[in-house]
C-alpha positions in Angstrom: 94.2 96.2 112.3 97.3 94.9 113.5 96.4 95.8 117.1 92.9 93.4 117.1 95.3 90.9 115.5 97.8 91.2 118.4 94.7 91.3 121.1 93.1 88.1 119.6 96.3 86.0 118.2 98.9 86.6 120.7 102.1 85.5 118.7 104.3 84.8 121.4 105.0 81.1 121.7 103.4 80.2 118.5 105.6 77.7 116.3 106.1 78.7 112.7 103.7 76.6 111.5 101.1 78.3 113.5 102.0 81.6 112.0 101.8 80.8 108.7 98.6 79.2 109.1 97.1 82.8 110.8 99.0 85.3 108.4 100.0 83.1 105.1 103.6 82.5 104.1 106.0 85.7 104.9 106.6 88.3 102.2 109.9 87.3 100.1 112.0 90.1 100.8 115.9 90.8 101.5 115.1 93.9 103.9 115.3 93.6 107.3 117.9 90.8 106.8 118.7 88.2 109.6 114.7 88.4 110.4 113.1 85.1 110.5 110.1 86.0 109.4 108.6 89.3 107.6 105.2 90.5 106.3 104.6 93.6 104.5 101.3 95.3 105.9 100.8 97.8 103.5 101.2 101.7 103.5 101.9 103.7 107.0 98.8 105.1 107.4 100.5 108.3 107.3 99.0 111.5 105.5 101.3 110.8 102.4 101.7 107.4 103.1 105.2 106.8 101.0 106.6 104.5 103.6 105.3 101.0 104.7 104.7 99.3 107.6 106.4 95.5 107.9 105.5 93.1 110.6 109.3 91.0 111.8 108.8 87.9 113.8 111.8 86.3 115.1 111.9 82.8 116.4 113.8 81.1 119.4 115.9 77.9 118.8 112.4 76.0 119.2 111.3 77.6 116.1 108.5 79.8 118.1 108.0 83.1 118.2 110.0 85.0 120.9 109.5 88.7 119.8 107.6 90.6 116.9 107.5 94.2 116.3 106.0 96.7 113.8 108.5 98.9 112.4 108.0 101.6 108.9 110.8 101.8 106.2 
């Protein structure tokens, strides 16, 4: 699902409002300190799925997406 999102909606270059319009408001969390926008994607898909996957989005000085990555906790 995430790969499909990135194919159909390249996030790089979008401004904060466009990301929120596409994905909704970021997940409120203090996890991943210093990251601009954070979204919990759900269980990581492993056999026992005790971890979650997260979408971390960094913004540049113009409040546009400069980078993003999916991580597990």
